[in-house]
KEVOZA-653581 format. One record per residue (C-alpha): residue in one letter; x, y, z. Coordinates in nm, 3 decimals. Example, Ala and Ser with C-alpha at 12.3 -4.5 7.8 and 13.67 -1.06 7.14 Angstrom:
BEGIN
A/1.230/-0.450/0.780
S/1.367/-0.106/0.714
***
This chain:
BEGIN
M/2.181/-4.828/2.786
T/2.085/-4.460/2.817
P/2.337/-4.216/2.964
A/2.214/-3.992/3.243
H/2.220/-3.672/3.037
G/1.986/-3.781/2.761
F/2.184/-3.938/2.473
S/2.064/-4.273/2.343
F/2.273/-4.509/2.131
I/2.083/-4.787/1.955
Q/2.303/-5.081/1.857
E/2.205/-5.293/1.557
D/2.355/-5.609/1.414
A/2.555/-5.513/1.107
G/2.698/-5.847/1.004
A/3.064/-5.862/1.101
G/3.037/-5.544/1.313
M/2.797/-5.321/1.498
S/2.648/-4.988/1.383
V/2.577/-4.709/1.629
E/2.282/-4.475/1.570
F/2.202/-4.158/1.763
A/1.845/-4.090/1.876
P/1.724/-3.792/2.081
V/1.583/-3.846/2.427
G/1.522/-3.498/2.564
E/1.422/-3.166/2.405
S/1.782/-3.038/2.394
D/1.887/-3.351/2.203
L/1.606/-3.303/1.952
R/1.697/-2.937/1.899
S/2.064/-3.027/1.847
L/1.962/-3.275/1.580
L/1.731/-3.024/1.410
R/2.000/-2.753/1.409
T/2.238/-2.988/1.233
D/1.977/-3.102/0.981
I/1.856/-2.750/0.905
I/2.206/-2.620/0.831
H/2.298/-2.926/0.625
S/1.971/-2.903/0.430
I/2.026/-2.533/0.357
K/2.362/-2.621/0.203
D/2.240/-2.939/0.033
P/1.868/-2.963/-0.063
S/1.901/-3.341/-0.105
H/2.001/-3.387/0.261
E/1.784/-3.660/0.415
L/1.540/-3.532/0.679
S/1.306/-3.829/0.722
A/1.458/-3.955/1.049
S/1.431/-3.615/1.214
Q/1.080/-3.573/1.074
N/0.979/-3.895/1.252
Y/1.131/-3.773/1.578
V/0.943/-3.443/1.551
S/0.615/-3.619/1.474
E/0.654/-3.837/1.785
W/0.743/-3.531/1.993
V/0.445/-3.328/1.871
N/0.208/-3.622/1.925
T/0.335/-3.649/2.283
F/0.389/-3.289/2.390
G/0.191/-3.079/2.137
D/0.298/-2.817/1.881
D/0.350/-2.519/2.113
F/0.728/-2.548/2.086
R/0.915/-2.311/1.852
V/1.242/-2.314/1.656
T/1.406/-1.970/1.626
V/1.614/-1.867/1.326
Q/1.845/-1.566/1.331
F/2.049/-1.410/1.054
I/2.204/-1.072/0.984
A/2.137/-0.858/0.676
P/2.365/-0.562/0.595
I/2.194/-0.232/0.516
A/2.479/-0.036/0.353
L/2.386/0.035/-0.009
P/2.580/-0.187/-0.252
P/2.743/-0.023/-0.554
K/2.499/0.094/-0.825
R/2.200/0.059/-0.593
K/1.967/0.347/-0.511
Q/1.792/0.443/-0.189
G/1.533/0.185/-0.091
H/1.724/-0.115/-0.230
C/1.818/-0.262/0.111
R/1.474/-0.183/0.253
A/1.301/-0.365/-0.034
T/1.529/-0.668/0.011
L/1.451/-0.682/0.385
D/1.079/-0.662/0.313
R/1.107/-0.948/0.066
I/1.307/-1.159/0.313
I/1.050/-1.109/0.590
E/0.766/-1.184/0.351
R/0.925/-1.519/0.273
F/0.928/-1.621/0.640
L/0.578/-1.497/0.719
K/0.450/-1.797/0.523
I/0.549/-2.023/0.814
S/0.583/-1.779/1.102
D/0.332/-1.558/1.281
G/0.579/-1.273/1.310
Y/0.938/-1.162/1.340
T/1.175/-0.953/1.551
E/1.412/-0.700/1.402
R/1.681/-0.491/1.567
D/1.984/-0.283/1.480
V/2.321/-0.447/1.528
R/2.677/-0.347/1.456
G/2.935/-0.609/1.370
G/3.282/-0.641/1.236
W/3.490/-0.875/1.027
T/3.857/-0.889/0.946
D/4.051/-0.984/0.637
G/4.361/-1.052/0.845
N/4.492/-0.697/0.822
F/4.204/-0.462/0.894
L/3.889/-0.475/1.103
F/3.582/-0.359/0.909
V/3.277/-0.252/1.108
E/2.933/-0.220/0.954
K/2.576/-0.148/1.058
S/2.325/-0.426/0.995
I/1.980/-0.554/1.083
L/1.932/-0.875/1.279
I/1.613/-1.061/1.194
E/1.471/-1.336/1.412
V/1.172/-1.551/1.327
S/0.999/-1.814/1.535
V/0.865/-2.124/1.359
R/0.641/-2.396/1.504
L/0.828/-2.718/1.567
D/0.612/-2.920/1.327
L/0.700/-2.675/1.046
W/1.076/-2.697/1.099
A/1.140/-2.871/0.764
E/1.001/-2.562/0.584
I/1.292/-2.354/0.717
P/1.575/-2.476/0.484
P/1.409/-2.399/0.146
I/1.302/-2.054/0.267
M/1.643/-1.989/0.420
R/1.808/-2.080/0.089
Q/1.602/-1.806/-0.079
V/1.688/-1.560/0.197
I/2.061/-1.632/0.172
D/2.038/-1.592/-0.205
D/1.870/-1.253/-0.154
I/2.146/-1.140/0.082
Q/2.428/-1.272/-0.134
R/2.302/-1.146/-0.470
D/2.103/-0.833/-0.384
L/2.296/-0.711/-0.080
R/2.628/-0.831/-0.234
Q/2.754/-1.041/0.059
K/2.999/-1.326/0.013
C/2.836/-1.544/0.281
V/2.565/-1.539/0.550
F/2.597/-1.646/0.914
V/2.289/-1.832/1.040
T/2.205/-1.938/1.395
I/1.932/-2.177/1.504
D/1.790/-2.136/1.856
N/2.063/-1.873/1.921
I/2.335/-2.132/1.874
P/2.577/-2.108/1.578
F/2.659/-2.423/1.387
G/2.924/-2.444/1.118
D/3.076/-2.169/0.904
P/2.892/-1.883/0.735
I/2.695/-2.021/0.439
D/2.791/-1.948/0.077
L/2.534/-2.081/-0.171
V/2.642/-1.876/-0.473
Q/3.001/-2.005/-0.464
A/3.129/-1.708/-0.664
D/3.488/-1.593/-0.646
W/3.574/-1.303/-0.412
S/3.656/-1.093/-0.717
K/3.286/-1.095/-0.808
Y/3.198/-0.904/-0.489
P/3.257/-0.535/-0.418
S/3.518/-0.435/-0.163
F/3.411/-0.290/0.170
E/3.499/0.063/0.054
E/3.268/0.037/-0.249
F/2.953/0.020/-0.037
G/2.763/0.342/0.025
E/2.602/0.478/0.337
V/2.322/0.303/0.523
D/2.007/0.292/0.312
P/1.800/0.590/0.438
D/1.483/0.385/0.399
C/1.619/0.137/0.654
L/1.659/0.421/0.901
E/1.301/0.519/0.828
R/1.199/0.157/0.885
R/1.376/0.153/1.220
D/1.197/0.468/1.333
G/0.858/0.345/1.222
G/0.839/0.585/0.931
N/0.946/0.887/1.135
K/1.269/1.066/1.183
T/1.423/1.086/1.528
G/1.220/1.342/1.714
G/0.898/1.243/1.538
E/0.932/1.465/1.230
E/0.790/1.320/0.912
I/1.040/1.245/0.637
T/0.999/1.502/0.360
P/1.151/1.548/0.013
L/1.375/1.816/0.163
D/1.549/1.546/0.365
L/1.647/1.371/0.042
T/1.793/1.694/-0.088
K/1.993/1.735/0.232
L/2.114/1.377/0.196
K/2.231/1.455/-0.157
I/2.414/1.766/-0.036
K/2.591/1.562/0.233
N/2.733/1.344/-0.046
Q/2.884/1.647/-0.221
T/3.246/1.756/-0.197
V/3.295/2.131/-0.240
N/3.618/2.267/-0.388
S/3.708/2.625/-0.481
N/3.542/2.623/-0.824
S/3.372/2.284/-0.841
I/3.140/2.043/-0.664
S/3.177/1.666/-0.682
S/2.860/1.468/-0.619
N/2.857/1.100/-0.524
V/2.546/0.949/-0.677
A/2.381/0.608/-0.692
G/2.588/0.339/-0.857
G/2.918/0.468/-0.719
N/2.946/0.737/-0.987
V/3.092/1.081/-0.921
Y/2.958/1.379/-1.118
N/3.163/1.700/-1.132
Y/3.011/2.046/-1.168
H/3.241/2.341/-1.246
F/3.166/2.712/-1.203
G/3.343/3.047/-1.184
S/3.412/3.263/-0.881
N/3.163/3.490/-0.701
H/2.894/3.224/-0.686
E/2.676/3.137/-0.388
V/2.797/2.781/-0.339
A/2.508/2.681/-0.112
D/2.257/2.773/-0.385
I/2.448/2.572/-0.644
Q/2.459/2.272/-0.410
Q/2.081/2.291/-0.368
L/2.026/2.315/-0.745
I/2.258/2.019/-0.815
A/2.084/1.803/-0.554
S/1.740/1.896/-0.692
L/1.850/1.822/-1.050
E/1.989/1.480/-0.957
L/1.682/1.385/-0.752
N/1.443/1.466/-1.035
V/1.658/1.290/-1.296
E/1.656/0.978/-1.075
K/1.280/0.986/-1.013
Q/1.040/0.765/-1.203
D/0.951/0.893/-1.546
D/0.657/1.123/-1.502
P/0.589/1.461/-1.666
L/0.634/1.651/-1.339
S/0.981/1.517/-1.254
L/1.095/1.574/-1.614
Q/0.981/1.935/-1.608
E/1.141/1.986/-1.266
A/1.470/1.839/-1.393
K/1.461/2.075/-1.693
K/1.395/2.370/-1.463
Y/1.690/2.298/-1.232
K/1.921/2.226/-1.524
E/1.828/2.560/-1.679
K/1.894/2.742/-1.350
L/2.240/2.583/-1.324
E/2.318/2.684/-1.680
Q/2.201/3.039/-1.607
Q/2.464/3.053/-1.334
D/2.728/2.926/-1.580
V/2.763/2.594/-1.401
K/2.916/2.332/-1.630
I/2.725/2.009/-1.573
D/2.911/1.678/-1.576
P/2.867/1.522/-1.924
F/2.767/1.186/-1.777
Q/2.493/1.359/-1.578
E/2.388/1.519/-1.908
L/2.359/1.167/-2.048
E/2.129/1.061/-1.764
F/1.919/1.374/-1.812
S/1.892/1.309/-2.187
T/1.777/0.953/-2.128
K/1.497/1.097/-1.917
L/1.409/1.326/-2.209
V/1.392/1.022/-2.439
R/1.157/0.839/-2.204
G/0.945/1.152/-2.185
G/0.912/1.161/-2.565
E/1.130/1.471/-2.618
Y/1.351/1.313/-2.882
D/1.472/1.628/-3.059
Q/1.612/1.783/-2.741
A/1.785/1.459/-2.644
E/1.936/1.421/-2.991
G/2.084/1.772/-2.972
I/2.249/1.697/-2.638
Y/2.390/1.367/-2.768
K/2.555/1.546/-3.063
K/2.715/1.799/-2.827
L/2.834/1.526/-2.588
M/2.979/1.321/-2.872
R/3.188/1.620/-2.983
T/3.304/1.672/-2.623
F/3.411/1.310/-2.572
V/3.582/1.290/-2.913
M/3.784/1.605/-2.839
D/3.881/1.467/-2.497
G/3.962/1.123/-2.639
N/3.724/0.969/-2.383
Q/3.648/0.629/-2.536
H/3.412/0.524/-2.258
G/3.216/0.846/-2.307
I/3.199/0.788/-2.683
A/3.063/0.437/-2.623
R/2.808/0.569/-2.372
V/2.678/0.823/-2.623
N/2.651/0.555/-2.893
Y/2.460/0.339/-2.643
A/2.228/0.632/-2.563
I/2.167/0.713/-2.932
G/2.086/0.347/-2.991
F/1.835/0.370/-2.706
L/1.685/0.683/-2.868
E/1.654/0.515/-3.209
M/1.481/0.219/-3.046
Y/1.227/0.453/-2.887
K/1.170/0.613/-3.228
G/1.120/0.271/-3.383
Y/1.427/0.258/-3.606
H/1.559/-0.072/-3.482
K/1.807/-0.141/-3.762
K/1.968/0.198/-3.705
A/1.960/0.139/-3.328
A/2.144/-0.190/-3.373
E/2.429/-0.009/-3.549
F/2.482/0.227/-3.255
H/2.456/-0.051/-2.996
R/2.709/-0.256/-3.192
K/2.952/0.038/-3.196
A/2.904/0.086/-2.822
Y/2.956/-0.286/-2.757
E/3.284/-0.296/-2.949
V/3.429/0.002/-2.757
F/3.312/-0.127/-2.420
I/3.486/-0.457/-2.493
K/3.812/-0.279/-2.585
E/3.789/-0.063/-2.273
G/3.726/-0.362/-2.048
S/3.383/-0.232/-1.942
E/3.227/-0.577/-1.911
V/2.901/-0.470/-1.749
W/2.836/-0.197/-2.006
A/2.933/-0.434/-2.289
N/2.675/-0.687/-2.173
S/2.410/-0.415/-2.144
A/2.484/-0.307/-2.502
Q/2.464/-0.668/-2.614
H/2.127/-0.702/-2.439
Q/2.000/-0.399/-2.632
L/2.129/-0.561/-2.950
G/1.913/-0.858/-2.859
N/1.613/-0.625/-2.829
C/1.686/-0.485/-3.176
M/1.713/-0.838/-3.317
Y/1.380/-0.921/-3.158
Y/1.207/-0.633/-3.336
N/1.384/-0.726/-3.660
Y/1.268/-1.090/-3.633
D/1.620/-1.227/-3.585
D/1.477/-1.454/-3.318
V/1.743/-1.723/-3.295
N/2.026/-1.476/-3.229
A/1.810/-1.261/-3.002
L/1.713/-1.551/-2.776
S/2.076/-1.664/-2.762
I/2.185/-1.316/-2.648
F/1.917/-1.299/-2.377
K/2.026/-1.636/-2.238
Q/2.394/-1.532/-2.243
F/2.308/-1.205/-2.072
Q/2.109/-1.390/-1.806
E/2.405/-1.617/-1.731
F/2.634/-1.315/-1.701
V/2.415/-1.115/-1.462
L/2.340/-1.428/-1.262
E/2.713/-1.476/-1.210
M/2.750/-1.108/-1.119
G/2.461/-1.128/-0.874
Y/2.241/-0.865/-1.043
S/1.902/-1.014/-0.957
T/1.688/-0.752/-1.132
D/1.883/-0.789/-1.457
V/1.840/-1.167/-1.435
F/1.466/-1.117/-1.454
T/1.490/-0.846/-1.718
A/1.645/-1.113/-1.939
Q/1.391/-1.367/-1.816
Y/1.115/-1.130/-1.926
M/1.239/-1.150/-2.286
I/1.290/-1.527/-2.261
G/0.929/-1.553/-2.139
T/0.819/-1.338/-2.432
Y/0.976/-1.588/-2.670
T/0.807/-1.872/-2.483
A/0.473/-1.706/-2.556
I/0.566/-1.644/-2.920
A/0.643/-2.017/-2.944
G/0.287/-2.087/-2.825
D/0.357/-2.228/-2.477
Y/0.128/-1.986/-2.294
T/0.117/-2.181/-1.967
K/0.493/-2.174/-1.928
A/0.511/-1.812/-2.049
R/0.258/-1.705/-1.786
K/0.460/-1.873/-1.511
Q/0.774/-1.700/-1.633
M/0.602/-1.361/-1.649
N/0.447/-1.403/-1.304
G/0.790/-1.483/-1.164
C/0.930/-1.168/-1.324
M/0.642/-0.960/-1.193
A/0.702/-1.080/-0.836
V/1.061/-0.955/-0.858
F/0.975/-0.623/-1.026
E/0.696/-0.549/-0.776
A/0.932/-0.601/-0.483
Q/1.094/-0.264/-0.561
N/0.962/0.063/-0.694
S/1.253/0.224/-0.874
E/1.212/0.386/-1.215
W/1.329/0.076/-1.398
H/1.121/-0.162/-1.185
K/0.809/0.042/-1.261
I/0.883/0.026/-1.634
M/0.932/-0.350/-1.616
Q/0.614/-0.392/-1.410
N/0.412/-0.223/-1.685
L/0.581/-0.421/-1.963
T/0.521/-0.750/-1.780
K/0.160/-0.657/-1.707
Q/0.113/-0.580/-2.075
N/0.265/-0.910/-2.186
L/0.051/-1.105/-1.939
A/-0.251/-0.935/-2.096
W/-0.133/-1.037/-2.445
I/-0.095/-1.397/-2.324
G/-0.456/-1.382/-2.203
Y/-0.557/-1.252/-2.545
F/-0.377/-1.538/-2.722
E/-0.554/-1.782/-2.491
G/-0.886/-1.633/-2.599
N/-0.954/-1.397/-2.308
T/-1.001/-1.088/-2.524
E/-1.223/-0.896/-2.280
S/-0.969/-0.921/-1.999
C/-0.689/-0.800/-2.228
L/-0.898/-0.501/-2.340
E/-0.984/-0.415/-1.980
I/-0.618/-0.422/-1.873
F/-0.503/-0.209/-2.168
E/-0.780/0.048/-2.113
E/-0.690/0.067/-1.744
M/-0.317/0.105/-1.815
I/-0.371/0.376/-2.076
D/-0.526/0.600/-1.808
D/-0.216/0.573/-1.588
A/-0.062/0.922/-1.583
S/0.283/0.780/-1.504
I/0.306/0.591/-1.835
G/0.522/0.765/-2.095
P/0.401/0.860/-2.444
R/0.590/0.585/-2.627
F/0.443/0.307/-2.416
K/0.101/0.472/-2.436
S/0.123/0.474/-2.817
C/0.195/0.100/-2.809
L/-0.111/0.043/-2.591
H/-0.323/0.241/-2.838
A/-0.181/0.029/-3.122
G/-0.265/-0.291/-2.936
L/-0.618/-0.173/-2.859
G/-0.662/-0.078/-3.225
R/-0.568/-0.426/-3.334
I/-0.800/-0.600/-3.088
Y/-1.099/-0.373/-3.156
I/-1.066/-0.448/-3.529
E/-1.088/-0.816/-3.444
T/-1.395/-0.766/-3.223
G/-1.564/-0.557/-3.494
E/-1.569/-0.236/-3.289
Y/-1.425/-0.028/-3.570
A/-1.498/0.314/-3.423
K/-1.295/0.230/-3.113
A/-1.022/0.077/-3.328
E/-0.998/0.389/-3.540
Q/-0.995/0.614/-3.234
N/-0.702/0.424/-3.084
H/-0.508/0.414/-3.409
R/-0.554/0.789/-3.449
E/-0.417/0.845/-3.097
C/-0.122/0.616/-3.170
V/-0.037/0.802/-3.493
K/-0.078/1.140/-3.323
I/0.168/1.050/-3.046
R/0.426/0.909/-3.287
L/0.402/1.206/-3.521
L/0.454/1.448/-3.232
Q/0.757/1.252/-3.116
G/0.909/1.209/-3.460
A/0.894/0.832/-3.425
R/0.857/0.575/-3.702
L/0.494/0.519/-3.796
G/0.526/0.159/-3.903
D/0.474/-0.045/-4.216
W/0.114/-0.131/-4.134
Y/0.012/0.235/-4.096
E/0.191/0.331/-4.417
K/0.039/0.040/-4.607
H/-0.311/0.158/-4.517
Q/-0.213/0.527/-4.543
F/-0.296/0.578/-4.176
T/-0.013/0.827/-4.127
N/-0.227/1.135/-4.074
P/-0.467/1.134/-3.779
N/-0.678/1.412/-3.940
M/-0.752/1.242/-4.272
D/-1.057/1.030/-4.355
W/-0.973/0.665/-4.295
N/-1.126/0.376/-4.488
Y/-1.212/0.149/-4.194
P/-1.196/-0.140/-4.139
P/-0.870/-0.248/-4.304
D/-0.858/-0.591/-4.461
D/-0.585/-0.741/-4.244
L/-0.437/-0.747/-3.897
S/-0.073/-0.660/-3.846
E/0.174/-0.898/-3.688
D/0.443/-0.629/-3.667
R/0.590/-0.641/-3.320
Y/0.657/-0.273/-3.281
D/0.329/-0.139/-3.407
M/0.070/-0.392/-3.308
M/0.204/-0.669/-3.087
W/0.458/-0.728/-2.814
P/0.582/-0.368/-2.804
K/0.869/-0.337/-2.554
***
């Protein structure tokens, strides 16, 4: 018997009783069934879809595939703690890219919504995304939606995601991560709306049609400053607050502009221009007797290290250490130790670097700075890697990956995965290592921050080494030669590329090219004051101007000088 409004109940003999099975009759029935199955399958990948698949196949065979299933979900665009401008925009782009595999397009619009914790109503600005999927592709929605929800939960730091199918809600908001509320930031910890999302909304233009310019970013920085009588507090990416102190009779507006310009250039990707600009604005602030926040000094010094200016950075670290010791600031002391460890790693003294990272780790643990402690431990793993303590290094990278996965730091998950993939290649499983590296590259390419750019280059380099180990020497040489011409690559990484090229050209018998690259590598490291390496010292290749007895009689396996430089 079929009821008038389209529900069908098929009765089957079930021994002592009768079973009742639902089957759709009309389109609304079919859509109701699909909504239920899609939501259940998002929550549970093992949910059985075969019955609904059969119904859809019959429907498409009868009526065609012009019918669509719409999926709607909301993504917040307020910057999570410790995330820089462009983070939300990059996540939205990645989400949309996922759905374009099964959809011809999407709709996006601004929305404003609120939620309550029982005491207060919190209102936030968000983006609603709607995609339309052909009916015969409906079963592709759940696996993609699981990735999208993971993006929103981990990268946009949301506890759960509300999903509607065909504009009709079904069930509660979905939580795939299942992390405790304490693992998520409070509403107040989020920053302003990601400016890049506003740019996205306006089609790349500001309201009124004006192009977005670097000056706008400076103005945005100034808006995040709090001016007091003799100080300025600046809210920067990551939820940090930097304080700048100055005397009376200063033009505050000029100081605000200088502070904003300094911070912008310190945050920019490592290139010679931004480093020189940062140095210029820092000098101008110092000329006006503005006392720069010591933690901003730390960030500036790290930029110096990446730019190869080790001596200047080392001088600042010594001054900051004295400041923090006098103030009894244990967190500051640990941060300086962490920074000095980073400097020693860049110079190539990995045993010395490990000592500083270990000191930093111990203080961070005592101070309850769990995130910083895990970062220091990760750097310890890097030192162990260079010192051939592979078992302990790999263990640390896996522990770190578990920690950042629990915290929802997706980029850090793949930073650890990059090192795990490196060890996969060292173990000789090049096929698996390539898959791991390609997965890392997809994540790093999704964003273009300073750190993502560094990791893109490192991953590209390691993929080239994997090709070399598989016998594709020409491709590896081509990639290295192409990368070495990239003006954005810092001197340390460039010296490693020269070292790698020197090694490979020895193997191919092109000794003139090998010698040229080794001379460039030595020249860069001498200028920086970095360690030259056992292989160079063994062959007395520590002076780029001397006569070299090429070719040498061996190839180095040293990770810092010749292979796998990170």
